[in-house]
C-alpha positions in Angstrom: 60.7 80.7 125.5 59.2 81.0 122.0 61.1 78.8 119.6 59.1 79.8 116.5 59.9 82.6 114.2 56.6 84.4 114.3 56.9 86.6 111.2 59.3 86.2 108.3 59.6 88.1 105.1 59.0 84.8 103.2 55.4 84.9 104.4 54.8 88.5 103.6 54.1 90.2 100.3 53.3 93.8 99.4 49.8 93.4 97.9 48.2 96.0 95.7 46.6 98.7 97.8 48.5 97.9 100.9 50.6 101.1 100.5 49.1 104.5 99.6 50.0 106.2 96.3 52.8 108.8 96.7 53.6 110.1 93.2 51.4 109.5 90.2 50.6 105.8 90.1 53.6 104.9 92.3 53.6 103.8 95.9 56.8 103.8 98.0 57.9 100.3 96.9 57.6 101.1 93.2 59.3 104.5 93.6 62.1 102.9 95.6 62.7 100.3 92.8 63.0 103.0 90.2 65.5 105.1 92.2 67.5 102.1 93.2 67.7 100.8 89.6 69.0 104.2 88.3 71.6 104.4 91.1 72.7 100.8 90.6 73.2 101.4 86.8 75.4 104.5 87.6 77.4 102.6 90.2 78.0 99.6 88.0 78.9 101.4 84.8 81.3 103.8 86.4 83.0 101.1 88.5 83.3 98.7 85.5 84.8 101.6 83.5 87.5 102.2 86.1 88.2 98.5 86.5 88.6 98.2 82.7 91.0 101.1 82.6 93.2 99.5 85.3 93.1 96.2 83.4 94.2 97.8 80.2 97.0 99.6 81.9 98.1 96.6 84.1 101.7 97.8 84.5 102.0 97.1 88.3 100.1 93.8 88.9 101.3 93.7 92.5 99.3 96.8 93.3 96.6 96.9 90.7 95.1 93.4 91.4 94.2 94.7 94.9 92.8 97.9 93.4 90.5 96.0 91.1 89.3 93.9 94.0 88.4 97.0 95.9 86.6 98.5 93.0 84.5 95.4 92.5 83.0 96.1 95.9 80.7 98.9 94.6 79.0 96.9 91.8 78.7 93.8 94.1 77.0 95.9 96.8 74.8 97.8 94.4 73.5 94.8 92.5 72.9 92.9 95.8 71.0 95.9 97.3 68.7 96.2 94.3 68.1 92.4 94.3 67.1 92.7 98.0 64.6 95.4 97.1 63.2 93.6 94.2 63.0 90.1 95.7 62.7 91.1 99.4 61.3 87.7 100.5 64.8 86.3 99.7 66.7 89.3 100.9 68.8 87.5 103.4 70.6 85.5 100.8 71.6 88.5 98.8 72.6 90.4 101.9 74.9 87.9 103.5 76.6 87.0 100.2 77.3 90.6 99.3 78.5 91.4 102.9 80.9 88.6 102.6 82.8 90.5 100.0 83.5 93.4 102.4 86.1 91.2 104.2 88.0 90.7 100.9 87.8 94.5 100.3 89.4 95.2 103.7 92.1 92.6 103.1 92.8 93.9 99.6 93.3 97.4 100.9 95.7 96.2 103.6 97.6 94.2 100.9 97.7 97.3 98.7 99.3 99.4 101.5 101.8 96.6 102.1 102.8 96.7 98.4 103.1 100.5 98.6 105.8 99.8 101.2 107.8 97.1 99.4 107.4 94.8 96.4 107.1 91.5 98.2 106.6 90.0 101.7 110.3 89.6 102.5 111.2 93.2 101.8 108.1 94.3 103.7 109.4 92.3 106.7 112.8 94.1 106.3 111.0 97.4 106.2 109.0 96.8 109.4 111.9 95.1 111.1 113.7 98.4 111.1 110.9 100.9 111.3 110.8 103.0 114.4 109.3 104.5 116.4 106.3 102.1 116.4 103.4 104.4 117.1 101.2 103.7 120.1 97.8 102.0 119.6 95.0 104.4 118.7 91.9 104.7 120.9 90.3 102.8 122.6 93.2 100.4 123.0 95.4 103.2 124.3 92.8 103.7 127.0 92.9 100.0 127.9 96.7 100.2 128.1 96.5 103.0 130.7 94.1 101.0 132.8 96.0 97.6 132.5 99.6 98.2 133.3 100.7 100.4 130.4 103.8 99.1 128.6 103.8 96.1 131.0 100.2 95.1 130.4 98.5 93.0 127.7 97.7 96.1 125.6 101.3 97.4 125.3 102.7 98.6 122.1 105.2 96.1 120.7 108.9 97.1 120.7 109.5 95.4 117.4 108.0 96.7 114.2 107.9 93.2 112.8 105.8 91.9 115.8 103.5 94.9 115.3 103.2 94.1 111.6 102.3 90.5 112.4 99.6 91.6 114.9 98.1 93.9 112.2 98.3 91.1 109.7 96.4 88.6 111.9 93.8 91.2 112.9 92.9 91.9 109.3 93.1 88.6 107.6 91.2 86.8 110.4 88.1 88.7 109.3 88.1 87.0 105.9 87.8 83.6 107.6 85.2 84.8 110.1 83.0 86.6 107.6 83.0 83.6 105.2 82.2 81.3 108.0 79.3 83.5 109.3 78.0 83.8 105.7 77.8 80.0 105.3 76.2 79.7 108.7 73.6 82.3 107.9 72.6 80.6 104.6 72.4 77.2 106.3 70.4 78.5 109.2 68.0 80.3 106.9 67.5 77.1 104.9 66.6 75.2 108.1 64.4 78.1 109.4 66.7 78.8 112.3 68.1 82.2 111.3 64.9 84.3 111.5 66.2 87.7 110.3 63.1 89.4 111.7 63.9 88.4 115.3 66.8 89.2 117.6 65.9 86.4 120.0 69.0 84.4 121.2 67.3 81.1 120.2 67.8 82.1 116.5 71.1 82.6 114.7 70.5 86.1 113.5 71.6 88.0 116.6 74.7 85.8 117.2 75.9 86.2 113.6 75.4 89.9 113.8 77.4 90.1 117.1 80.3 88.0 115.8 80.5 89.9 112.5 80.4 93.2 114.4 83.3 92.2 116.7 85.4 90.9 113.7 84.9 93.9 111.5 85.6 96.2 114.4 89.0 94.5 115.0 89.8 94.5 111.3 88.9 98.2 110.9 90.9 99.1 114.0 94.0 97.3 112.6 93.5 99.0 109.3 93.3 102.5 110.9 96.4 101.7 113.0 98.3 100.7 109.9 97.2 103.9 108.2 98.3 106.0 111.2 101.8 104.4 111.1 102.3 104.8 107.3 100.5 108.0 106.4 103.7 110.0 106.3 105.9 107.5 104.4 103.1 106.9 101.9 101.9 110.5 101.6 102.2 110.4 97.8 99.5 107.8 97.6 96.8 109.9 99.3 95.8 107.3 101.8 93.3 109.4 103.6 90.9 109.5 100.6 91.4 105.8 100.0 90.7 104.7 103.6 87.6 107.0 103.8 86.2 105.3 100.6 86.7 101.9 102.2 85.6 102.7 105.8 82.4 104.6 104.8 81.2 101.8 102.5 81.7 99.2 105.3 80.3 101.4 108.0 77.1 102.3 106.1 76.4 98.9 104.7 76.7 97.1 108.1 75.5 99.6 110.7 72.6 101.2 109.0 71.1 97.7 108.2 71.8 96.5 111.8 70.3 99.7 113.3 67.1 99.3 111.3 66.9 95.6 112.1 67.2 96.2 115.9 64.8 99.2 115.7 62.1 97.2 113.9 62.5 93.8 115.6 63.3 94.1 119.3 62.8 97.7 120.3 59.7 98.3 118.1 60.7 101.9 117.6 59.3 102.1 114.0 56.1 100.3 112.9 54.6 99.5 109.5 51.9 101.9 108.3 49.9 102.8 105.2 53.0 104.4 103.6 55.6 101.8 104.4 54.7 98.1 104.5 56.8 95.8 106.8 59.1 94.5 103.9 59.9 98.1 102.8 60.6 99.1 106.4 62.8 96.1 107.1 64.5 95.7 103.7 63.5 98.4 101.3 64.9 101.4 103.1 68.4 100.0 103.8 68.6 98.6 100.3 67.5 101.9 98.7 70.0 103.9 100.8 72.8 101.5 99.9 72.1 101.8 96.1 72.2 105.6 96.4 75.4 105.5 98.4 77.1 103.1 96.0 76.5 105.5 93.1 78.3 108.2 95.2 81.2 105.9 96.0 81.6 104.9 92.4 82.3 108.6 91.6 84.5 109.0 94.6 86.7 106.0 93.5 87.6 107.9 90.4 89.8 110.1 92.6 90.6 107.6 95.3 91.9 104.9 92.9 92.8 106.5 89.6 94.4 104.6 86.7 96.5 107.5 85.5 99.5 106.8 87.7 99.8 103.4 86.0 99.8 104.6 82.4 103.0 104.7 80.3 104.8 108.0 80.9 103.3 108.7 84.3 105.7 110.1 86.9 107.6 107.4 88.8 106.8 106.4 92.3 109.2 105.2 95.0 109.1 102.8 97.9 109.6 104.5 101.4 112.5 103.8 103.7 112.2 103.0 107.4 111.7 105.8 109.8 115.2 105.4 111.3 116.9 105.6 107.9 115.5 108.8 106.2 118.9 109.6 104.6 118.8 106.5 102.4 117.7 107.1 98.8 114.3 105.5 98.1 114.0 102.6 95.7 111.9 103.2 92.5 108.6 101.3 92.1 109.2 100.3 88.5 106.6 99.5 85.9 106.4 96.6 83.5 104.7 96.6 80.0 101.0 96.2 80.2 100.2 92.5 81.0 96.4 92.6 81.2 95.9 90.6 78.0 93.2 91.0 75.5 90.7 93.7 76.6 92.2 93.4 80.1 90.7 89.9 80.7 93.9 88.4 82.1 94.2 91.2 84.7 90.6 90.7 85.8 91.2 86.9 86.1 94.3 87.6 88.1 92.4 89.9 90.5 89.6 87.5 91.0 91.9 84.7 92.1 91.6 84.9 95.9 93.9 82.1 96.8 96.5 84.5 98.1 94.1 85.4 100.9 93.9 81.8 102.0 97.7 81.6 102.1 97.9 84.9 104.0 95.5 83.7 106.6 97.6 80.5 107.0 100.7 82.7 107.5 99.0 84.7 110.2 97.8 81.6 112.1 101.2 80.0 112.0 102.8 83.1 113.6 100.0 83.3 116.1 100.4 79.7 117.3 104.1 79.2 116.7 106.1 82.3 116.0 104.8 84.5 118.8 106.6 82.3 121.3 110.0 83.2 119.8 109.3 86.7 118.6 111.9 88.3 120.9 114.7 86.4 119.3 114.4 88.6 116.3 117.1 91.3 115.8 114.4 94.0 115.6 114.0 93.9 119.4 117.6 94.9 119.8 117.4 97.5 117.0 114.5 99.2 118.6 115.9 99.0 122.1 118.7 101.4 121.2 121.4 98.9 122.2 124.4 98.4 120.0 124.7 95.1 118.3 127.1 92.7 119.8 129.2 91.5 116.9 130.7 88.7 118.9 127.4 87.1 119.8 125.1 87.6 116.8 122.3 85.0 116.9 123.1 82.4 114.3 120.6 82.4 111.5 118.9 85.5 112.7 121.2 88.2 111.3 123.0 88.4 108.0 122.5 91.3 105.5 119.1 92.2 106.9 119.3 96.0 107.0 117.4 98.1 104.5 120.8 99.5 103.4 121.2 96.5 101.0 118.2 97.8 99.0 119.6 101.2 98.3 120.6 102.0 94.8 124.2 103.1 94.2 127.4 102.1 92.5 127.2 98.5 91.4 123.6 98.3 92.4 124.2 98.5 96.2 125.4 102.0 97.0 126.0 102.9 100.7 125.6 99.3 101.6 128.8 98.3 99.8 130.5 97.5 103.1 127.8 95.7 104.8 128.8 94.8 108.3 127.4 91.3 108.0 129.1 90.0 104.9 131.4 90.7 101.9 131.4 94.0 100.0 128.1 94.5 98.3 129.7 96.0 95.1 130.2 92.4 94.1 126.5 92.0 93.5 124.2 93.5 90.8 121.2 95.4 91.9 118.9 92.4 91.6 121.3 90.2 93.7 121.4 92.9 96.3 117.7 92.9 96.5 117.7 89.1 96.7 120.0 89.0 99.7 118.4 91.9 101.4 114.8 91.0 100.8 114.8 87.3 100.0 113.8 87.9 96.4 114.3 90.4 93.6 111.4 92.7 92.9 110.2 90.6 90.1 110.9 87.2 91.6 108.8 84.5 93.2 105.5 85.5 94.7 105.8 86.8 98.3 103.3 84.3 99.7 105.5 81.3 98.7 107.0 81.1 102.2 105.2 81.4 105.5 106.2 83.9 108.1 109.0 82.4 110.1 108.5 81.4 113.7 110.6 84.0 115.3 110.5 86.2 112.2 114.3 86.0 111.5 115.7 87.4 108.4 115.3 84.5 105.9 118.1 85.8 103.8 121.0 85.2 106.2 121.2 81.5 105.4 121.5 82.2 101.7 124.8 84.0 102.5 126.2 81.1 104.4 125.1 78.5 102.0 127.0 80.1 99.1 129.2 82.6 100.7 132.0 82.2 98.1 129.7 83.0 95.1 130.5 86.7 95.1 134.1 86.0 94.6 133.9 82.9 92.4 136.2 81.0 94.8 136.4 80.1 98.6 138.0 82.6 100.9 141.8 82.4 101.0 141.9 80.8 104.5 139.2 78.2 103.7 140.3 74.7 102.9 139.6 73.6 99.4 138.6 70.2 100.7 135.7 71.9 102.4 133.9 72.2 99.1 133.9 68.6 98.2 130.5 66.9 97.6 128.3 66.1 100.5 129.3 63.0 102.4 133.0 63.2 101.6 135.5 63.7 104.4 136.0 67.5 104.9 138.8 69.3 106.6 137.8 71.8 109.4 138.1 75.4 108.3 137.0 78.8 109.6 133.8 80.2 108.2 133.8 84.0 108.6 130.1 84.3 108.0 128.9 81.8 110.6 130.4 83.5 113.6 132.5 80.6 114.8 135.3 78.3 113.7 134.6 74.9 112.2 136.9 72.6 114.2 139.2 75.3 115.5 139.2 78.1 118.1 140.9 81.0 116.4 140.9 82.5 112.9 144.1 82.2 110.7 146.8 84.8 111.4 146.3 84.8 115.2 143.2 86.9 115.1 140.1 86.3 117.2 136.9 85.4 115.5 135.4 88.9 116.1 138.6 90.6 114.7 138.4 88.4 111.6 134.8 89.2 111.0 135.2 92.9 111.5 138.3 93.0 109.3 136.7 91.1 106.5 133.5 93.2 106.7 135.6 96.4 106.3 138.4 95.4 103.9 137.4 92.0 102.5 139.1 88.6 103.1 142.8 88.5 103.7 
């Protein structure tokens, strides 16, 4: 087996007279550089203008930071493609570094869709916990399911919307890790002359890195399309089809056209160098030129796909969707804040370029994959989606609480129809921000959603907050609770009945001769006695 890379672009140059003249004094290489430079200039100027306008009108940072990251994909690809064409003997470095950014573009688009659903991670989990039906996997996974046991096989559609959300989460964010790892591997292998971009022999790293990247991007794009199929109706106002086309075409063209030309010129020998096209132009020049032209087109397309007008002051308001099973609930408004982009939008751009949230998101997904998946069926969403009524006498401790999307609805006192939540005291006692906190873990403008990892079994993390301070809505303990129970930690406490914990603390029956279930139902409907 030949262990030597026979021909590399580093050893080849386009010498004068090696290509015939096409137009005036220009051969193909010179003509390609002029066209690529013009297209790159158009792509960069138009993309930077749109980025700057979003930064100046930075009124919804939760969404716009991801839009800015997506928009940066066009100038990154355009500049890298022109650099490949100009310095083709070092093209591999520009190619792998620019391709690495596509992983962050995919993850940014997924995060953008998540923030169209709800303002933070906890309320997103509330939304997906109650969404139903969960739509079947799109092809080809639905074909695999038919051949491998259907809903009993490994390709079955999850019953829980929250489990489905976690699978999509992992399928997309894993690509960031794999793509960055493969980029570093390609650069190191190229430095030690073991990459050999001109060969697809298995003794070199080129073919292996292409295969791993192809598998990872296929999984990520499948998950992104599945996410779009599930949410295209609730998020119809955001015109998702145009957005996903803008993302998918860039990734498809940038990866597959370069890979097809690489295979055709290396292993299959379909196309050969000639007097018009030298080998560097055939191998690098044509894919780079096509990419520069395509980026100019996508820069124009992004003006409609990711406009800045909806974020300007005075623009019509937008609303968060409600789960599929609760269409009668009024939607929650996606409010705007004063522009926070700083001088000339620099703070907004700095915020968008901070990619640490992707690292934390990948950690969340890995924790669920290795820990939470084992306990996923303990989540209440499995019972909600099975159609069974909830057993009020046997609610899983720590898994329930005011987890329904009802608590997010606007209404009198900030809680509306959720005033008599079946899991706790009347919600009129809370302001709107408190209702959001107990329903979604945080208020809309609270702590960053990535501050807490996804729970093992994905229970509602807000239930414990009710039990820790269940008396706070009333300003005093329930009438039947012992006052001694609120003494400092470590002091001797008298047993009392906690109506929000589903059992008696040191006794078997609730005060007044009622059973625990009767006490809970009565207090949920009419308040404490």
